[in-house]
C-alpha positions in Angstrom: 17.7 47.9 -4.8 20.4 45.5 -3.9 20.3 41.7 -5.3 19.6 39.1 -2.8 22.4 37.0 -1.3 22.0 32.9 -0.6 23.0 31.7 2.6 23.5 28.8 4.4 21.1 26.8 6.5 22.9 28.2 9.4 22.3 31.8 8.1 25.7 32.4 7.0 26.1 34.1 3.5 27.2 32.0 1.0 30.1 34.3 0.1 31.1 35.0 3.3 31.4 31.1 4.3 33.2 30.7 0.9 35.4 33.3 2.3 36.0 31.5 5.3 36.8 28.1 3.7 39.0 30.0 1.6 41.1 31.5 4.5 41.1 28.1 6.5 41.9 26.1 3.1 45.2 28.4 3.2 46.2 27.7 6.6 45.7 23.8 6.6 48.0 24.1 3.6 50.9 25.3 5.7 51.6 28.7 3.6 51.4 26.8 0.4 49.9 30.8 -0.6 47.6 30.3 -3.4 46.7 33.4 -6.2 43.8 34.4 -5.7 43.4 33.7 -2.1 42.6 37.4 -1.2 43.1 38.8 2.2 44.2 35.4 3.5 47.7 36.9 3.1 47.0 38.5 6.0 46.4 35.3 7.7 49.2 32.9 6.3 51.6 36.0 7.1 51.0 35.9 10.9 51.2 32.1 10.6 54.7 32.3 8.9 55.9 35.0 11.3 55.1 33.3 14.6 56.7 29.9 12.7 60.0 31.8 12.1 59.9 33.1 15.7 59.1 30.2 17.5 61.1 27.5 15.3 63.0 29.6 12.7 61.3 27.7 9.7 58.4 26.7 8.4 57.0 23.4 5.9 55.7 23.7 2.9 53.7 21.0 1.7 53.6 19.5 -1.8 56.2 22.7 -3.0 58.6 20.3 -4.7 58.8 17.5 -7.1 58.4 13.7 -5.8 61.4 11.7 -4.6 62.0 9.9 -7.5 62.6 13.1 -9.5 65.4 13.9 -6.9 67.2 10.5 -7.3 67.1 10.7 -11.1 68.9 14.1 -10.4 71.3 12.6 -7.9 72.1 9.9 -10.4 73.1 12.8 -13.0 75.4 14.9 -10.4 77.4 11.7 -9.6 77.9 11.0 -13.3 78.7 14.5 -14.1 81.0 14.8 -11.2 82.3 11.6 -9.7 82.6 9.3 -12.2 85.9 8.5 -14.1 85.7 11.7 -15.9 84.4 13.9 -13.4 87.4 15.6 -12.7 88.2 16.8 -16.2 83.9 17.6 -16.4 84.5 20.1 -13.2 88.0 22.0 -14.3 86.4 22.6 -18.1 82.8 23.6 -15.9 84.8 26.0 -13.7 86.7 27.8 -16.5 83.4 28.9 -18.3 81.9 29.2 -15.0 84.4 31.7 -14.3 84.3 33.7 -17.6 80.2 33.7 -16.3 80.8 35.6 -13.1 83.3 37.8 -14.9 80.8 39.8 -16.2 79.6 42.9 -14.0 75.9 42.3 -14.0 76.2 38.7 -12.9 78.0 39.7 -9.8 75.8 42.3 -9.3 72.6 40.0 -9.7 73.7 37.6 -7.3 75.8 39.7 -4.7 78.9 37.9 -5.4 77.5 34.5 -4.4 80.3 31.8 -6.0 79.0 28.9 -8.5 80.5 26.0 -9.9 81.8 22.6 -8.7 83.8 22.0 -5.4 84.9 19.0 -3.9 86.1 19.7 -0.5 87.9 16.4 0.3 90.7 18.2 -1.4 91.1 20.8 1.2 93.0 20.0 4.6 89.9 21.2 6.7 88.5 17.3 6.5 85.2 18.4 5.4 83.6 15.1 3.4 81.7 16.8 1.0 81.3 18.2 -2.5 78.7 20.6 -4.2 77.5 22.5 -7.3 76.2 25.6 -7.3 73.8 27.2 -10.0 71.7 30.0 -11.4 69.4 29.5 -14.9 71.3 32.1 -16.5 74.8 30.3 -16.0 73.2 27.6 -17.8 72.1 29.4 -20.8 75.9 30.7 -21.0 77.3 27.3 -20.8 74.8 26.1 -23.7 76.0 29.0 -25.5 79.5 28.0 -25.4 80.2 26.4 -28.8 82.7 23.1 -28.2 82.2 23.4 -24.0 81.5 21.5 -21.6 77.9 21.0 -22.2 79.0 19.4 -25.9 81.1 16.9 -24.2 79.0 16.1 -20.7 75.4 14.5 -21.2 75.4 13.9 -17.6 75.6 17.7 -16.9 73.2 18.9 -19.6 70.8 16.6 -18.2 71.8 17.5 -14.6 71.2 21.5 -15.0 67.7 20.8 -17.3 66.8 19.1 -14.1 68.0 22.1 -11.7 66.3 24.7 -14.2 62.9 22.8 -13.4 63.5 23.0 -9.7 64.3 26.9 -10.0 60.5 27.3 -10.8 59.6 25.4 -8.1 61.5 27.3 -5.9 60.8 30.7 -7.7 57.2 30.2 -6.9 57.5 29.5 -3.4 60.0 32.6 -2.9 57.4 35.2 -4.5 54.6 33.5 -2.2 56.6 33.6 1.1 58.0 37.3 0.3 53.9 38.4 -0.1 53.1 36.3 3.0 55.7 38.5 4.7 55.1 41.8 3.6 51.8 41.5 5.1 53.0 41.2 8.4 56.1 43.2 8.6 55.9 46.8 7.9 59.4 47.2 6.9 59.2 45.0 3.6 55.4 46.8 2.0 57.8 49.4 0.0 60.3 46.5 -1.1 58.4 45.7 -4.3 62.0 45.9 -6.1 62.9 42.7 -4.1 60.1 40.3 -6.4 61.3 42.0 -9.5 65.1 42.1 -9.0 65.2 38.8 -7.0 67.7 36.2 -7.9 67.9 32.2 -7.5 70.7 30.4 -6.8 70.5 26.7 -6.3 72.9 24.3 -5.0 73.2 20.4 -4.8 75.4 19.0 -2.1 76.7 15.2 -1.6 78.1 14.6 1.9 80.1 11.5 2.0 80.3 9.4 5.6 82.1 11.1 8.2 82.2 11.1 12.0 82.6 15.2 11.5 79.4 17.2 11.6 78.5 17.6 8.0 78.1 21.4 8.3 78.6 23.3 11.5 75.9 25.9 12.8 75.5 28.7 10.7 73.4 31.6 9.1 72.7 31.7 5.4 73.8 34.7 3.4 70.4 34.9 1.6 67.0 36.6 1.7 65.3 33.0 2.0 66.6 29.5 1.9 64.5 26.6 0.7 65.6 23.2 1.7 64.1 21.4 -1.1 65.1 17.4 -0.6 67.4 15.3 1.3 68.1 11.4 0.7 67.7 10.9 4.7 64.8 12.6 5.9 63.3 9.8 7.7 66.5 9.9 9.6 67.4 13.6 9.1 70.7 15.0 9.8 69.3 18.4 9.3 68.6 20.4 12.3 67.7 24.3 12.8 66.3 26.7 15.4 65.3 29.8 16.2 67.5 32.8 16.3 68.1 34.2 19.8 69.6 37.8 21.0 73.0 36.3 21.6 73.0 35.3 18.2 72.6 31.6 18.8 69.8 29.4 19.4 68.5 27.6 22.4 67.4 24.5 20.5 67.9 23.1 17.4 65.4 20.3 16.1 64.8 17.7 13.2 62.0 18.7 11.2 59.5 16.4 9.7 60.1 16.2 6.3 59.4 12.6 5.2 56.6 11.7 2.7 56.1 8.0 2.9 54.9 7.8 -0.9 57.7 8.3 -3.1 55.3 8.9 -5.8 53.6 12.3 -4.4 55.1 15.9 -4.3 57.7 16.3 -1.7 57.8 18.9 1.4 59.9 21.7 1.6 61.7 23.5 4.7 62.3 27.4 4.3 63.6 29.7 6.4 65.1 33.5 6.9 68.6 34.4 6.2 71.1 37.1 7.0 70.3 39.7 3.7 67.2 41.2 5.6 70.1 42.6 8.0 71.8 44.6 5.0 68.5 45.8 3.9 67.4 47.3 7.2 64.7 44.7 8.3 66.0 43.9 11.7 63.0 42.3 13.1 63.4 39.4 10.3 66.1 37.1 11.8 68.4 34.8 10.7 67.7 30.9 11.8 71.0 28.9 12.9 71.1 25.5 11.2 73.3 22.6 10.9 73.8 19.2 9.1 74.7 16.6 12.1 77.8 13.6 11.2 76.6 11.7 8.1 78.3 8.3 8.8 76.6 6.2 6.0 75.9 4.3 4.1 76.5 5.7 0.8 76.2 9.4 0.1 73.5 11.8 1.5 72.7 14.4 -1.1 70.8 17.8 -0.3 69.3 20.3 -2.9 68.6 23.7 -1.7 67.8 27.0 -3.1 68.5 30.3 -1.8 66.8 33.6 -2.7 69.3 36.4 -3.0 69.0 40.3 -3.2 71.1 42.3 -6.0 74.2 44.4 -5.2 74.6 43.7 -1.6 78.0 43.5 0.1 78.3 40.8 2.1 81.9 40.6 3.0 81.3 41.8 6.4 78.7 39.2 7.5 79.9 36.6 9.4 77.9 33.5 8.9 79.3 31.2 11.5 77.0 31.1 14.4 78.5 30.1 17.7 
């Protein structure tokens, strides 16, 4: 004899109602997929695909630390690279980064992505920005170098500790979104190795005041890109749109990422990149995006994480969009 099942006053079995509430909660959490959510992956995946197709991106609620923690990270960045000793720190850092990237296993894991600090203002193309590209294994290597740059730069040590924490947040979001995508893109159901072999690279950018576009319209050479924070989200300069067949987008829009309470967890923005083309998944298209001119005051900071597939030759992928 089967055990009796309790029901609600409406006659709906309690277990069915709980399952329905779980699905609804999964949707209202804006794709913040939770472990144990069961078959709500299908519903979340459908919404994710629709959002990518219609807008080029989706917003993940409460996916990143609060605004105050990012402010501390940006202070560390300025102290490390844009202080009196910043040029010496950058030079020593890049020498040690070169030793790490020369190891074949690292080149394979990150498909040849570049690492280290760059100040584009030193170039003639008038890009008014600097950036630092980092991965947690790189941090472990830098800490192991006796008498290296980490021993002399407290700000760089503090910066990389904060970035390691952000990599954890980004990795959690990437795994959830990959699982959701696999439920609605049949081509991904045999790509379990992507989760096992995934690599996460994180980038801190500093945009200095300029009349030129901070970053022209382009695609990312990634599987997924997670825009974790920017200092100007109330008047956001970041714009993005859906892929179109001619390789451009009919429109670029400014996403709503603003959180008024600086002590509350923030919103992150996620969208697909170009690596799917190399993996033979033509239905998952990259999203064109750009950063409009930042005219000040002060520096516009941003943190972006990239999910990368290993061992891909990306040299023939042209990321610039028309």
